[in-house]
Each structure stands twice: as C-alpha cells, then as structure tokens.
C-alpha positions as a printed Julia matrix, in Angstrom:
276×3 Matrix{Float64}:
 -42.9   20.07  -38.34
 -39.76  18.87  -36.55
 -39.52  17.31  -33.12
 -36.86  17.83  -30.46
 -36.25  16.69  -26.93
 -35.22  19.04  -24.13
 -31.89  18.39  -22.48
 -33.35  19.67  -19.17
 -35.18  16.34  -18.93
 -31.76  14.65  -19.04
 -29.89  17.03  -16.77
 -28.31  14.17  -14.79
 -26.74  12.7   -17.94
 -23.63  13.9   -19.83
 -24.5   16.1   -22.79
 -23.0   13.84  -25.45
 -25.2   11.0   -24.17
 -28.26  13.22  -24.7
 -27.23  13.85  -28.32
 -26.91  10.1   -28.78
 -30.34   9.45  -27.3
 -31.91  12.11  -29.52
 -30.5   10.39  -32.59
 -31.31   6.87  -31.46
 -34.94   7.68  -30.67
 -35.56   9.58  -33.91
 -35.55  13.22  -32.82
 -34.27  15.86  -35.23
 -33.26  18.34  -32.53
 -32.27  18.86  -28.92
 -33.23  22.03  -27.06
 -30.17  22.85  -24.98
 -30.6   23.62  -21.28
 -28.43  26.52  -20.19
 -27.13  25.12  -16.93
 -24.8   22.51  -15.48
 -24.11  19.71  -16.43
 -24.94  20.79  -19.99
 -24.2   24.35  -21.05
 -24.14  26.93  -18.28
 -23.36  30.21  -20.08
 -20.52  31.08  -17.72
 -18.82  27.73  -18.35
 -18.82  27.36  -22.13
 -15.34  27.86  -23.56
 -14.27  27.86  -27.21
 -13.11  24.28  -26.75
 -16.51  23.32  -25.29
 -18.19  25.01  -28.24
 -16.07  23.08  -30.74
 -16.95  19.84  -28.96
 -20.69  20.56  -28.94
 -20.62  21.59  -32.6
 -18.84  18.31  -33.29
 -21.56  16.34  -31.51
 -24.21  18.12  -33.57
 -22.47  16.9   -36.71
 -21.63  13.42  -35.44
 -25.17  12.64  -34.3
 -26.94  14.77  -36.95
 -29.0   16.52  -34.27
 -29.76  20.24  -34.45
 -29.93  22.63  -31.49
 -32.93  24.82  -32.35
 -33.16  26.64  -28.98
 -30.95  27.59  -26.02
 -33.03  27.68  -22.83
 -31.8   29.4   -19.64
 -32.04  28.25  -16.06
 -33.6   31.41  -14.61
 -36.95  30.7   -12.93
 -36.75  31.39   -9.18
 -33.18  32.66   -9.62
 -32.28  36.34   -9.03
 -32.41  37.22  -12.73
 -35.97  38.55  -13.07
 -35.98  41.05  -15.93
 -39.19  42.67  -14.68
 -38.23  42.94  -11.0
 -38.77  46.17   -9.09
 -35.11  45.93   -8.07
 -32.93  47.66  -10.65
 -29.86  45.56   -9.85
 -31.8   42.33  -10.4
 -33.09  43.57  -13.76
 -29.57  44.56  -14.76
 -28.19  41.16  -13.7
 -30.99  39.45  -15.62
 -30.3   41.38  -18.81
 -26.58  40.63  -18.54
 -27.32  36.95  -17.92
 -29.39  36.78  -21.09
 -26.68  38.59  -23.04
 -24.34  35.83  -21.91
 -26.87  33.3   -23.19
 -26.9   35.09  -26.54
 -23.1   34.96  -26.71
 -23.14  31.2   -26.18
 -25.96  30.74  -28.71
 -23.88  32.57  -31.29
 -20.85  30.41  -30.5
 -22.91  27.23  -30.88
 -24.79  28.43  -33.97
 -28.12  28.21  -32.12
 -30.72  30.45  -33.79
 -32.9   31.15  -30.73
 -32.65  32.03  -27.05
 -35.68  31.49  -24.83
 -36.64  34.38  -22.53
 -39.15  34.38  -19.66
 -40.62  37.03  -17.4
 -40.23  35.5   -13.95
 -42.54  36.42  -11.07
 -41.88  40.07  -10.07
 -43.3   39.69   -6.57
 -46.5   41.02   -5.06
 -47.54  44.59   -4.17
 -46.43  46.12   -7.47
 -48.68  47.3   -10.3
 -48.8   45.5   -13.62
 -48.15  48.79  -15.4
 -44.85  49.24  -13.56
 -43.83  45.62  -14.1
 -44.67  45.82  -17.8
 -42.53  48.91  -18.22
 -39.56  47.12  -16.67
 -40.13  44.08  -18.89
 -40.29  46.1   -22.1
 -37.11  48.0   -21.3
 -35.24  44.78  -20.44
 -36.51  43.03  -23.55
 -35.41  45.93  -25.75
 -31.86  45.53  -24.44
 -31.82  41.73  -24.76
 -33.43  41.69  -28.19
 -31.19  44.42  -29.61
 -28.11  42.58  -28.36
 -29.38  39.32  -29.83
 -29.94  41.01  -33.19
 -26.27  42.01  -33.31
 -25.35  38.33  -32.91
 -27.89  37.03  -35.44
 -30.02  35.36  -32.74
 -33.78  35.5   -32.23
 -35.19  36.27  -28.78
 -38.2   34.03  -28.06
 -40.6   35.01  -25.27
 -42.3   32.07  -23.55
 -45.63  32.56  -21.75
 -45.77  30.97  -18.31
 -48.67  29.72  -16.23
 -50.13  32.33  -13.83
 -48.84  30.21  -10.94
 -45.27  30.64  -12.19
 -45.6   34.31  -13.11
 -48.59  36.5   -14.03
 -46.75  38.83  -16.44
 -46.8   36.97  -19.79
 -49.36  34.16  -19.77
 -51.34  34.46  -23.02
 -50.93  34.87  -26.76
 -52.27  38.41  -26.41
 -49.53  39.21  -23.87
 -46.98  38.04  -26.44
 -48.53  40.22  -29.15
 -48.47  43.25  -26.85
 -44.85  42.66  -25.85
 -43.72  42.25  -29.45
 -45.52  45.47  -30.34
 -44.09  47.44  -27.42
 -40.51  46.22  -27.9
 -40.81  46.82  -31.66
 -37.68  44.99  -32.78
 -37.85  42.49  -35.67
 -35.98  39.61  -34.05
 -38.39  39.25  -31.11
 -40.68  36.25  -31.54
 -42.97  34.2   -29.3
 -43.56  30.54  -28.57
 -46.33  28.42  -27.13
 -46.05  25.96  -24.27
 -49.25  23.92  -24.32
 -49.8   24.13  -20.55
 -50.54  27.89  -20.08
 -53.34  27.98  -22.7
 -55.09  25.11  -20.89
 -54.73  26.78  -17.49
 -56.05  30.16  -18.7
 -58.78  28.55  -20.89
 -57.3   29.8   -24.15
 -57.62  27.9   -27.46
 -54.35  26.84  -29.07
 -55.54  28.42  -32.33
 -55.37  31.82  -30.62
 -51.58  31.68  -30.88
 -51.64  30.95  -34.6
 -54.26  33.6   -35.36
 -52.84  36.43  -33.25
 -49.13  35.79  -33.72
 -48.99  34.54  -37.3
 -45.37  34.19  -38.42
 -44.22  35.55  -35.05
 -45.04  32.15  -33.52
 -41.66  30.48  -33.79
 -41.55  27.51  -31.39
 -43.71  25.09  -29.38
 -43.25  23.08  -26.16
 -45.32  19.9   -26.01
 -46.39  17.74  -23.06
 -49.64  16.83  -21.37
 -51.19  18.54  -18.36
 -53.52  17.91  -15.46
 -55.36  21.12  -16.41
 -54.93  22.59  -12.93
 -51.24  23.08  -12.18
 -48.05  23.83  -14.09
 -47.16  20.11  -14.18
 -45.77  18.83  -17.51
 -46.72  15.16  -17.7
 -46.37  12.24  -20.13
 -48.03  12.54  -23.51
 -50.41   9.67  -22.76
 -51.52  11.11  -19.4
 -53.46  14.25  -18.55
 -56.43  16.03  -20.09
 -55.18  16.71  -23.62
 -55.8   14.43  -26.64
 -52.24  14.79  -27.93
 -52.93  13.46  -31.43
 -55.57  16.14  -31.87
 -53.29  18.82  -30.4
 -50.64  18.04  -33.01
 -53.32  17.92  -35.69
 -54.23  21.52  -34.75
 -50.58  22.47  -35.32
 -50.75  20.74  -38.7
 -54.01  22.48  -39.61
 -52.35  25.86  -39.09
 -49.42  24.79  -41.29
 -46.92  25.0   -38.47
 -43.55  23.85  -39.81
 -41.23  24.78  -36.94
 -39.84  22.87  -34.0
 -41.9   21.13  -31.33
 -39.88  20.24  -28.22
 -41.2   17.63  -25.83
 -40.84  18.9   -22.26
 -41.65  16.36  -19.56
 -39.94  17.35  -16.33
 -42.49  16.34  -13.72
 -41.03  12.95  -12.8
 -37.84  14.28  -11.25
 -35.44  12.95  -13.87
 -35.43   9.41  -12.41
 -35.26   7.49  -15.69
 -35.28   9.95  -18.6
 -34.57   7.36  -21.27
 -37.67   5.42  -20.24
 -39.75   8.59  -20.59
 -38.07   9.31  -23.92
 -38.91   5.82  -25.17
 -42.53   6.39  -24.17
 -42.58   9.79  -25.88
 -40.92   8.52  -29.07
 -43.38   5.62  -29.36
 -46.39   7.91  -29.0
 -45.02  10.51  -31.41
 -44.15   7.81  -33.93
 -47.74   6.63  -33.97
 -49.06  10.18  -34.24
 -46.73  11.1   -37.1
 -47.82   8.01  -38.99
 -51.53   8.7   -38.36
 -51.26  12.36  -39.39
 -48.8   11.75  -42.25
 -46.18  14.03  -40.74
C-alpha cells in the first residue's frame, strides 16, 4: 500500500512546492489535479511536461493519477445534451494526452449530475457510449480510465461498487477500472469490503478522508464517524497494494501544509501500528 496526497488540496500553491511537501512529509505519490495553477490539460506544453517529469525525479514522488476539474462544469459525459457529452469526451481525451506526456498511468473519470426529469436508462446509455470512447482512446495511449463513484448528492449515476461493476461490464474494454472514495459507501450504507469482493483486481485506487456520514464533506482523518485505523486495516486485510490518496478539501485550502502535517502524523502512527 502506497500513500499519496492530492494536489487539489494545495491548489493555491505552485506545483513544485507541492512535490516538495509530498517528499518532506513522507508521501510516495501526488495525485495531480487537472486545473490551474497545476496542470490544466489545455495549458500543458512539452516544456511544462519536461519540467514536471524533472520534479518527479528530483523529489522522488510519483504521479499515480491525473484528476480532472469537471464537476459542475459543462463536461457531463452522461448529459442529455449531445454537445455537452461530446465536449466532455473531448475534454477527457485531452486529459489522456497529458497523462501520456507525463507518464501518468491513470486518468480519473466521473459521471457528473445529468439533471432531473430524465430516466436512468437513458442516462446510463449516454454514459456507456461516452466511456467507450474515452476508454478506447486511453488504451491507445497506454493509460487506464478509472471511474470514481460519487455521493448521491453530487450525482446519482455511479454511486456504488455494483454501479462500477455494471459499467465495466457494459463498456467491456480491458483498461477500464474503478476506484473507491470512502465517503460514498458511508452515505449509501455500503460496506467497504463490497468493493474488494465485487471488483477484485478491477479495484485500482482509493481516496481516503473522514466523513460526517451525512454529506459529501471530506474532513480530517481524526474527525468524523470513521475509525481510520480500522478502515486502513480493512484495506490491508483484502491485500490491497495500490495507491491511497488522502483527499481533504473541506477546509477551503486555508493552510494546506497544516492539514498535511496532521494527516502525515496520523498516517505515520497507523502505518506503524499496522506494520505497513
């Protein structure tokens, strides 16, 4: 099991400074946020790519995932509006291009809220068609597409492990995988083990935080309703060896290094207790 921070939590800081913080606080990876100031897909040039690859080497910090800035933007890949779906697919293809440039093995994909007064069957058809295009394009570039379930408050389309299984089956392309964010399972009353049992080796990534159990808030590891040591012990029990990214964006980015220090201290104690 490897641990990463998410550069979204540090979006007010220059990207090289985030690499430095990841190294200094003992994180093996940094999940790269696909927006300004860090790595908006429309901005990344070959020179930018060389610089970021250099930082990876200098600070010995991997980039295991490239995560887009798409929620509430007009890029919904399951929208009833054909132009929005097309724009969304093209946006993700741009993300894949950048991931390939930066040697990032995964691109995170989400099904944003499609709006009300439309049937789930119709929405699901749009999602599958969009995901087939994104995933096929990613395969050509040697990149995995990773679907992330959201809370029902964010979007009701993909919220459970079973939704991920169904999407992977319907898209039917080998480089489509799923991940788990620990908040949606709590909100929909789903055991974490459901992801490991149903997805098996198709579970390829995890987002970690704590939660109030009622909203989509991602809070500090030592706050909320989850016993974080036990959560990570569940991951260990299921022999999960992939990346776990800490995602704590609910404090409005005021002092991200302070939150990182808090997170690193807690994780350090947990890793020692669980012999990770």
